[in-house]
KEBAKOL-147455 format. One line per field, with one value per residue (C-alpha): residue number from 0; residue in one letter; chain; z, y, x. Coordinates in steps of 0.1 Angstrom, whole numbers, plus 5000, padded with zeros to 4 digits. Layout:
k: [NUM,...];
r: [A,...];
c: [A,...];
zz: [Z,...];
yy: [Y,...];
xx: [X,...];
// end
This chain:
k: [0,1,2,3,4,5,6,7,8,9,10,11,12,13,14,15,16,17,18,19,20,21,22,23,24,25,26,27,28,29,30,31,32,33,34,35,36,37,38,39,40,41,42,43,44,45,46,47,48,49,50,51,52,53,54,55,56,57,58,59,60,61,62,63,64,65,66,67,68,69,70,71,72,73,74,75,76,77,78,79,80,81,82,83,84,85,86,87,88,89,90,91,92,93,94,95,96,97,98,99,100,101,102,103,104,105,106,107,108,109,110,111,112,113,114,115,116,117,118,119,120,121,122,123,124,125,126,127,128,129,130,131,132,133,134,135,136,137,138,139,140,141,142,143,144,145,146,147,148,149,150,151,152,153,154,155,156,157,158,159,160,161,162,163,164,165,166,167,168,169,170,171,172,173,174,175,176,177,178,179,180,181,182,183,184,185,186,187,188,189,190,191,192,193,194,195,196,197,198,199,200,201,202,203,204,205,206,207,208,209,210,211,212,213,214,215,216,217,218,219,220,221,222,223,224,225,226,227,228,229,230,231,232,233,234,235,236,237,238,239,240,241,242,243,244,245,246,247,248,249,250,251,252,253,254,255,256,257,258,259,260,261,262,263,264,265,266,267,268,269,270,271,272,273,274,275,276,277,278,279,280,281,282,283,284,285,286,287,288,289,290,291,292,293,294,295,296,297,298,299,300,301,302,303,304,305,306,307,308,309,310,311,312,313,314,315,316,317,318,319,320,321,322,323,324,325,326,327,328,329,330,331,332,333,334,335,336,337,338,339,340,341,342,343,344,345,346,347,348,349,350,351,352,353,354,355,356,357,358,359,360,361,362,363,364,365,366,367,368,369,370,371,372,373,374,375,376,377,378,379,380,381,382,383,384,385,386,387,388,389,390,391];
r: [X,X,X,X,X,X,X,X,X,X,X,X,X,X,X,X,X,X,X,X,X,X,X,X,X,X,X,X,X,X,X,X,X,X,X,X,X,X,X,X,X,X,X,X,X,X,X,X,X,X,X,X,X,X,X,X,X,X,X,X,X,X,X,X,X,X,X,X,X,X,X,X,X,X,X,X,X,X,X,X,X,X,X,X,X,X,X,X,X,X,X,X,X,X,X,X,X,X,X,X,X,X,X,X,X,X,X,X,X,X,X,X,X,X,X,X,X,X,X,X,X,X,X,X,X,X,X,X,X,X,X,X,X,X,X,X,X,X,X,X,X,X,X,X,X,X,X,X,X,X,X,X,X,X,X,X,X,X,X,X,X,X,X,X,X,X,X,X,X,X,X,X,X,X,X,X,X,X,X,X,X,X,X,X,X,X,X,X,X,X,X,X,X,X,X,X,X,X,X,X,X,X,X,X,X,X,X,X,X,X,X,X,X,X,X,X,X,X,X,X,X,X,X,X,X,X,X,X,X,X,X,X,X,X,X,X,X,X,X,X,X,X,X,X,X,X,X,X,X,X,X,X,X,X,X,X,X,X,X,X,X,X,X,X,X,X,X,X,X,X,X,X,X,X,X,X,X,X,X,X,X,X,X,X,X,X,X,X,X,X,X,X,X,X,X,X,X,X,X,X,X,X,X,X,X,X,X,X,X,X,X,X,X,X,X,X,X,X,X,X,X,X,X,X,X,X,X,X,X,X,X,X,X,X,X,X,X,X,X,X,X,X,X,X,X,X,X,X,X,X,X,X,X,X,X,X,X,X,X,X,X,X,X,X,X,X,X,X,X,X,X,X,X,X,X,X,X,X,X,X,X,X,X,X,X,X,X,X,X,X,X,X];
c: [A,A,A,A,A,A,A,A,A,A,A,A,A,A,A,A,A,A,A,A,A,A,A,A,A,A,A,A,A,A,A,A,A,A,A,A,A,A,A,A,A,A,A,A,A,A,A,A,A,A,A,A,A,A,A,A,A,A,A,A,A,A,A,A,A,A,A,A,A,A,A,A,A,A,A,A,A,A,A,A,A,A,A,A,A,A,A,A,A,A,A,A,A,A,A,A,A,A,A,A,A,A,A,A,A,A,A,A,A,A,A,A,A,A,A,A,A,A,A,A,A,A,A,A,A,A,A,A,A,A,A,A,A,A,A,A,A,A,A,A,A,A,A,A,A,A,A,A,A,A,A,A,A,A,A,A,A,A,A,A,A,A,A,A,A,A,A,A,A,A,A,A,A,A,A,A,A,A,A,A,A,A,A,A,A,A,A,A,A,A,A,A,A,A,A,A,A,A,A,A,A,A,A,A,A,A,A,A,A,A,A,A,A,A,A,A,A,A,A,A,A,A,A,A,A,A,A,A,A,A,A,A,A,A,A,A,A,A,A,A,A,A,A,A,A,A,A,A,A,A,A,A,A,A,A,A,A,A,A,A,A,A,A,A,A,A,A,A,A,A,A,A,A,A,A,A,A,A,A,A,A,A,A,A,A,A,A,A,A,A,A,A,A,A,A,A,A,A,A,A,A,A,A,A,A,A,A,A,A,A,A,A,A,A,A,A,A,A,A,A,A,A,A,A,A,A,A,A,A,A,A,A,A,A,A,A,A,A,A,A,A,A,A,A,A,A,A,A,A,A,A,A,A,A,A,A,A,A,A,A,A,A,A,A,A,A,A,A,A,A,A,A,A,A,A,A,A,A,A,A,A,A,A,A,A,A,A,A,A,A,A,A];
zz: [7819,7808,7802,7793,7758,7753,7741,7707,7705,7716,7689,7664,7677,7672,7636,7627,7643,7622,7590,7594,7602,7570,7547,7557,7531,7545,7527,7545,7579,7603,7581,7605,7627,7606,7572,7542,7522,7499,7477,7448,7447,7485,7479,7451,7476,7502,7477,7469,7506,7514,7485,7499,7533,7518,7500,7534,7549,7571,7554,7563,7589,7608,7576,7571,7549,7523,7518,7514,7551,7574,7600,7627,7661,7670,7694,7666,7646,7676,7679,7642,7647,7678,7659,7629,7653,7670,7636,7626,7596,7578,7582,7554,7528,7520,7555,7543,7522,7548,7580,7567,7533,7534,7566,7552,7519,7538,7557,7532,7498,7471,7462,7429,7448,7473,7445,7425,7452,7483,7467,7452,7486,7502,7476,7474,7437,7442,7469,7483,7497,7518,7504,7535,7548,7530,7536,7557,7568,7589,7625,7614,7586,7580,7568,7535,7503,7475,7453,7432,7409,7393,7355,7338,7350,7366,7394,7384,7411,7416,7446,7466,7493,7514,7536,7514,7524,7494,7468,7445,7444,7450,7424,7440,7465,7488,7487,7507,7486,7492,7470,7486,7500,7510,7540,7573,7567,7580,7558,7523,7521,7497,7498,7464,7451,7426,7401,7406,7369,7360,7338,7358,7389,7398,7427,7441,7468,7502,7513,7550,7575,7569,7533,7518,7505,7517,7520,7490,7477,7453,7429,7412,7380,7364,7374,7363,7387,7376,7397,7405,7426,7451,7485,7504,7494,7481,7509,7535,7532,7567,7583,7560,7569,7606,7600,7582,7610,7637,7622,7617,7654,7667,7646,7650,7688,7684,7655,7673,7705,7687,7666,7697,7714,7685,7688,7726,7721,7695,7720,7747,7722,7711,7747,7754,7721,7728,7765,7779,7795,7829,7829,7857,7839,7807,7825,7842,7809,7792,7822,7819,7782,7789,7816,7791,7765,7791,7800,7764,7761,7791,7778,7744,7762,7782,7749,7734,7764,7762,7724,7730,7756,7730,7739,7715,7713,7740,7747,7749,7713,7719,7752,7736,7707,7730,7753,7724,7709,7741,7746,7709,7710,7743,7728,7698,7721,7743,7713,7700,7734,7735,7699,7702,7670,7648,7654,7627,7600,7574,7554,7527,7549,7564,7597,7600,7630,7620,7583,7593,7608,7640,7621,7602,7634,7652,7623,7619,7657,7654,7637,7663,7680,7646,7625,7630,7654,7669,7706,7711,7695,7714,7747,7737,7729,7762,7782,7766,7761,7791,7818,7808,7807,7788,7752,7759];
yy: [7592,7628,7639,7675,7688,7717,7751,7744,7711,7728,7754,7727,7711,7744,7747,7713,7720,7752,7736,7706,7729,7748,7720,7687,7681,7677,7644,7629,7644,7616,7588,7579,7560,7531,7538,7514,7509,7484,7508,7521,7555,7559,7550,7576,7603,7591,7593,7629,7637,7622,7641,7673,7667,7659,7692,7709,7690,7666,7632,7614,7641,7619,7609,7625,7655,7638,7613,7639,7643,7672,7655,7660,7643,7612,7634,7657,7626,7614,7649,7648,7615,7628,7659,7638,7617,7649,7663,7629,7628,7595,7580,7580,7556,7544,7532,7501,7523,7550,7531,7499,7500,7536,7531,7497,7513,7540,7514,7486,7500,7512,7549,7543,7524,7553,7579,7559,7548,7571,7602,7582,7566,7601,7614,7582,7582,7546,7525,7495,7462,7437,7402,7383,7359,7326,7299,7279,7309,7334,7334,7313,7336,7320,7289,7307,7287,7312,7305,7328,7315,7337,7335,7359,7395,7386,7366,7344,7341,7314,7310,7325,7351,7357,7383,7409,7442,7466,7443,7451,7488,7486,7496,7477,7449,7443,7406,7378,7348,7316,7316,7287,7258,7238,7261,7267,7284,7319,7320,7312,7342,7372,7406,7418,7448,7437,7458,7447,7452,7425,7397,7365,7383,7374,7392,7375,7393,7378,7389,7399,7398,7435,7428,7444,7429,7448,7415,7395,7364,7371,7344,7346,7325,7329,7366,7382,7407,7427,7422,7459,7453,7432,7448,7438,7406,7373,7349,7376,7390,7378,7406,7431,7419,7422,7459,7462,7444,7464,7496,7482,7471,7504,7527,7506,7510,7547,7544,7518,7538,7570,7552,7537,7571,7584,7555,7561,7597,7586,7561,7588,7611,7581,7573,7609,7613,7582,7590,7562,7582,7582,7544,7533,7500,7517,7544,7517,7499,7531,7540,7506,7512,7548,7534,7509,7535,7556,7526,7521,7558,7555,7524,7542,7571,7547,7532,7566,7578,7547,7553,7590,7580,7558,7525,7499,7489,7463,7441,7471,7466,7430,7440,7470,7450,7422,7447,7468,7438,7432,7469,7473,7443,7455,7489,7474,7453,7482,7504,7476,7475,7513,7514,7483,7465,7495,7486,7460,7484,7490,7520,7530,7529,7560,7540,7534,7554,7574,7563,7526,7531,7514,7483,7483,7488,7459,7436,7448,7443,7406,7403,7425,7394,7381,7409,7422,7393,7368,7371,7335,7341,7374,7356,7330,7358,7375,7342,7330,7363,7384,7359,7333,7304,7272,7268,7236];
xx: [0553,0548,0511,0519,0524,0548,0536,0550,0531,0499,0504,0507,0475,0457,0471,0458,0424,0420,0431,0407,0378,0384,0393,0376,0348,0313,0308,0338,0331,0319,0333,0361,0337,0327,0341,0344,0376,0359,0338,0358,0341,0348,0385,0387,0374,0399,0428,0419,0416,0451,0466,0451,0465,0499,0499,0492,0522,0502,0511,0543,0550,0575,0593,0628,0628,0650,0622,0594,0584,0588,0610,0583,0584,0564,0545,0533,0523,0501,0486,0477,0459,0441,0428,0418,0396,0383,0372,0358,0380,0387,0422,0447,0436,0472,0480,0499,0522,0526,0530,0546,0563,0575,0597,0608,0620,0638,0658,0662,0653,0678,0680,0661,0634,0631,0629,0604,0579,0580,0565,0536,0529,0526,0502,0481,0487,0497,0479,0497,0484,0503,0509,0519,0492,0484,0458,0484,0506,0488,0499,0529,0539,0573,0554,0545,0546,0542,0573,0595,0622,0648,0647,0672,0664,0631,0616,0587,0560,0534,0511,0483,0478,0447,0431,0448,0431,0423,0439,0410,0419,0457,0482,0511,0517,0547,0550,0568,0578,0599,0630,0649,0628,0659,0669,0651,0618,0629,0659,0645,0622,0625,0607,0594,0575,0548,0528,0491,0485,0510,0497,0489,0474,0438,0420,0389,0368,0362,0327,0326,0298,0294,0284,0314,0346,0376,0396,0406,0424,0452,0465,0499,0502,0537,0539,0571,0587,0618,0650,0651,0619,0638,0640,0671,0689,0675,0665,0669,0634,0624,0645,0630,0595,0603,0609,0576,0556,0573,0561,0526,0522,0537,0514,0483,0485,0477,0453,0432,0430,0420,0393,0379,0378,0358,0333,0330,0320,0295,0281,0276,0258,0237,0226,0217,0198,0177,0170,0191,0218,0199,0195,0219,0227,0235,0255,0276,0282,0293,0315,0332,0339,0351,0375,0388,0395,0414,0435,0444,0453,0476,0492,0498,0514,0536,0548,0553,0574,0596,0602,0610,0636,0653,0637,0622,0585,0578,0548,0525,0514,0502,0486,0468,0456,0442,0424,0412,0395,0376,0365,0356,0332,0317,0311,0293,0271,0262,0253,0231,0213,0208,0194,0173,0160,0169,0205,0200,0189,0217,0227,0202,0171,0155,0152,0189,0204,0235,0230,0235,0270,0261,0249,0281,0301,0284,0292,0328,0335,0328,0362,0381,0396,0408,0422,0458,0466,0441,0434,0446,0480,0484,0478,0504,0529,0523,0524,0556,0576,0563,0553,0579,0554,0563,0551,0533];
// end
């Protein structure tokens, strides 16, 4: 494992630092900590910010030049995320498009699809949502039941998706549908690109404990999707989806760690500001969280080193997500103890610490063991695939 960055990489870090210092709007600074992607006005600001970063060459950096990127290394991409966190900048609003669909289209998409969609992903002119999970197909994704039948030059889609992040503001959806129910469940799945303005689509918000509704239910009632929006071949969408999910898990390992680091630094400042930094119990709890964050960083570097040496992502993603969930919830609990009763005061009140971001964080952390892979499923994956334990 190599902990040292080259002089060229450190020069790039300094370049990013200076650009962010000069260009990050004041109304977005500090919004990386507990930001909402449910509010339409907030999403509008984040679209503008991503486009500004794209024009500066910082969006899709690791994408090949022929697809609109700058052909940067994975290390430079990680440095960018680190500096975004240091500057307390919000993350890119079009994460699903950038980290999941974009690489998928580069590998499986047709040239017309690549030309049509990739530039709009980079600029956030078109935001994408992920239409994978269903009421009975979450952890067992291949059990999905949303149907699509080919009728002439279209697929006709009927069914329901759930837990669809940002569907209420998305322009497009990358969708998994079942096109052949007679074959084994992994073999009858097709990958489609669906315009969210298509007739027959209904989006219903799912109100979260935070009070916002970033997640949604999406209903498809005889929705027509042109054949040219098929990615890959009919009934072979599972292999396309595996590419999408592999990029999601790989990237989220770094994003989660960097977001957690930002929260840890906020917690240290909070303890000092409230005179709790000398309390030995509080100090020990914060130290435990700091150690956990450092362990996640080292695990991320181990994964990065393996990838740079030509390896494939291993169990580090599942391990990191499982451990991150634990540390994230511990951090929210310690922050609540440090603040006291005011930790329950939400945004909009003059009494809310950090404009209510700690109240929002504490609520959001309750779902850390569920979103992006439940802790129970991740333990099963590690037990079966890493430790070799029996399934039953």
